[in-house]
C-alpha positions as CSV (number, residue, x, y, z in Angstrom):
1,X,63.7,24.7,22.7
2,X,62.9,25.8,19.1
3,X,63.9,22.4,17.6
4,X,61.7,20.6,20.0
5,X,58.8,22.9,19.3
6,X,59.3,22.4,15.5
7,X,59.0,18.7,16.0
8,X,55.8,19.1,18.1
9,X,54.3,21.5,15.6
10,X,55.1,19.1,12.7
11,X,53.5,16.2,14.6
12,X,50.4,18.3,15.3
13,X,50.1,19.3,11.7
14,X,50.5,15.7,10.5
15,X,48.0,14.5,13.0
16,X,45.5,17.2,12.1
17,X,45.8,16.4,8.4
18,X,45.4,12.7,9.0
19,X,42.3,13.3,11.2
20,X,40.8,15.6,8.6
21,X,41.2,13.0,5.9
22,X,39.3,10.4,7.8
23,X,35.7,9.5,6.9
24,X,34.1,10.4,10.2
25,X,32.9,13.9,10.6
26,X,33.8,14.0,14.3
27,X,37.4,13.2,13.4
28,X,37.2,16.1,10.9
29,X,36.3,18.5,13.8
30,X,39.1,17.1,16.0
31,X,41.5,17.6,13.1
32,X,40.3,21.2,12.7
33,X,41.0,21.8,16.4
34,X,44.5,20.3,16.1
35,X,45.2,22.4,13.0
36,X,44.3,25.6,14.8
37,X,46.5,24.7,17.8
38,X,49.4,23.9,15.6
39,X,49.1,27.3,13.8
40,X,49.1,29.1,17.2
41,X,52.2,27.2,18.3
42,X,53.8,28.1,15.0
43,X,53.2,31.8,15.5
44,X,54.6,31.6,19.0
45,X,57.7,29.7,18.0
46,X,58.5,31.9,15.0
47,X,58.4,35.0,17.2
48,X,61.1,33.5,19.5
49,X,60.9,31.6,22.7
50,X,62.9,33.9,25.0
51,X,61.6,35.2,28.3
52,X,61.4,38.9,28.7
53,X,59.9,41.6,30.7
54,X,56.6,43.2,29.7
55,X,56.9,45.6,26.7
56,X,56.6,48.8,28.7
57,X,58.7,51.9,28.2
58,X,59.7,53.7,31.4
59,X,58.8,57.4,31.8
60,X,61.4,59.6,30.2
61,X,63.0,56.8,28.0
62,X,62.6,56.6,24.2
63,X,62.9,52.8,24.1
64,X,62.5,49.9,26.4
65,X,65.4,49.1,28.7
66,X,66.8,45.5,28.4
67,X,65.1,42.5,26.9
68,X,61.3,42.7,26.4
69,X,58.7,40.4,25.1
70,X,57.2,41.0,21.7
71,X,53.5,41.7,22.1
72,X,52.6,41.2,18.4
73,X,52.7,37.4,18.4
74,X,50.7,37.3,21.6
75,X,48.0,39.5,20.0
76,X,48.0,37.4,16.8
77,X,47.5,34.2,18.8
78,X,44.8,35.6,20.9
79,X,42.9,36.7,17.8
80,X,43.5,33.3,16.2
81,X,42.1,31.5,19.3
82,X,38.9,33.6,19.0
83,X,38.6,32.9,15.3
84,X,39.3,29.2,15.7
85,X,36.6,29.0,18.4
86,X,34.1,30.7,16.2
87,X,34.9,28.4,13.2
88,X,34.8,25.3,15.5
89,X,31.4,26.2,17.0
90,X,30.0,26.9,13.6
91,X,31.3,23.6,12.3
92,X,29.8,21.7,15.3
93,X,26.4,23.3,14.7
94,X,26.6,22.6,11.0
95,X,27.6,19.0,11.6
96,X,24.9,18.4,14.2
97,X,22.3,19.7,11.7
98,X,23.7,17.5,9.0
99,X,23.6,14.5,11.3
100,X,20.0,15.2,12.2
101,X,19.1,15.1,8.5
102,X,21.2,12.3,7.2
103,X,21.4,10.1,10.4
104,X,25.0,9.2,9.6
105,X,28.5,10.2,10.7
106,X,30.2,8.9,7.6
107,X,31.1,11.6,5.0
108,X,30.5,9.2,2.1
109,X,26.9,8.6,3.2
110,X,26.4,12.3,3.5
111,X,27.6,12.7,-0.1
112,X,24.8,10.4,-1.4
113,X,22.1,12.9,-0.2
114,X,23.4,15.8,-2.5
115,X,21.0,15.0,-5.3
């Protein structure tokens, strides 16, 4: 399963970088979304893709019994999802305001208004 996920993550990263290098600002936002999703999948895959029980320790035991899931990657991905949503919403508001001023979707046309 890990080699397949590595290929999927690589394709997501490549697509995100390609979209972020396009001239359209909407494609830039789509690339930003793909980049955050690829990073989340990378964290999950690097932690291991094995199924396990919840990471709970039974009463009276000093360690979990049997195979358990690692809660750290899950917490990291949950935090990354919230941060990515905040960055994406800020980018959408910023892009909307820039579009209202410049009346163009092309990044090269937006560059002409810097002076």
